[in-house]
C-alpha positions in Angstrom: -28.5 11.9 -26.1 -31.3 11.6 -23.6 -31.9 14.0 -21.1 -34.5 12.9 -18.0 -35.7 14.8 -15.1 -35.0 14.0 -11.1 -38.3 11.4 -11.1 -36.6 9.9 -14.6 -39.1 11.3 -16.9 -37.8 11.2 -20.6 -37.7 15.3 -21.5 -35.8 15.5 -24.3 -33.2 13.2 -26.9 -31.4 14.6 -29.2 -29.2 12.7 -32.3 -26.5 13.5 -33.4 -23.7 12.6 -36.5 -19.8 13.2 -36.1 -18.4 13.0 -39.7 -14.7 14.0 -38.5 -13.6 12.3 -35.5 -10.5 10.7 -34.8 -11.7 7.7 -32.2 -14.8 6.9 -30.6 -13.5 8.4 -27.2 -14.3 11.8 -29.2 -17.5 11.1 -30.7 -17.6 10.2 -27.1 -16.8 13.0 -25.6 -18.4 15.7 -28.2 -21.6 13.7 -27.3 -20.9 14.3 -23.5 -20.6 17.8 -24.0 -23.5 18.9 -26.5 -25.4 16.8 -23.7 -24.3 19.0 -21.4 -24.8 22.3 -23.5 -28.5 20.4 -24.3 -29.5 20.4 -20.8 -28.1 24.6 -20.2 -30.7 25.1 -23.4 -33.0 23.3 -21.0 -32.4 25.3 -17.6 -31.4 22.0 -15.8 -29.0 23.1 -13.5 -27.8 19.9 -11.8 -26.5 17.6 -13.9 -25.3 14.3 -14.1 -23.3 12.7 -17.1 -23.7 9.1 -17.9 -21.6 7.3 -20.2 -20.2 4.0 -20.8 -16.6 5.0 -22.1 -14.7 3.9 -18.7 -11.8 5.6 -20.4 -13.8 9.0 -21.0 -14.5 8.5 -17.4 -11.0 8.1 -15.9 -9.6 11.0 -18.3 -12.1 13.6 -17.4 -11.2 12.7 -13.1 -7.8 13.3 -14.0 -8.9 16.8 -15.2 -5.8 18.9 -15.7 -3.4 16.3 -15.6 -4.2 14.4 -18.2 -2.3 14.5 -21.9 -4.7 13.1 -24.0 -6.9 14.5 -27.1 -9.7 14.9 -25.7 -8.1 17.5 -22.9 -8.6 20.6 -25.0 -12.4 19.1 -24.8 -12.5 18.2 -21.3 
């Protein structure tokens, strides 16, 4: 994950290995969650999440209406 500030300046990055995940979607949602946690640790108050997973974006937009394996994380 990469955190950038409002001027697009690199602020912090982190890599993490996810050994026991069901699929790529589960790994992607974990990476987004951990990125948001890192942003919180750095006291970022406004956060924009970027992902290349169209499936994750659609499920996120559906919110409580979706019943996927990642719904507890979202």
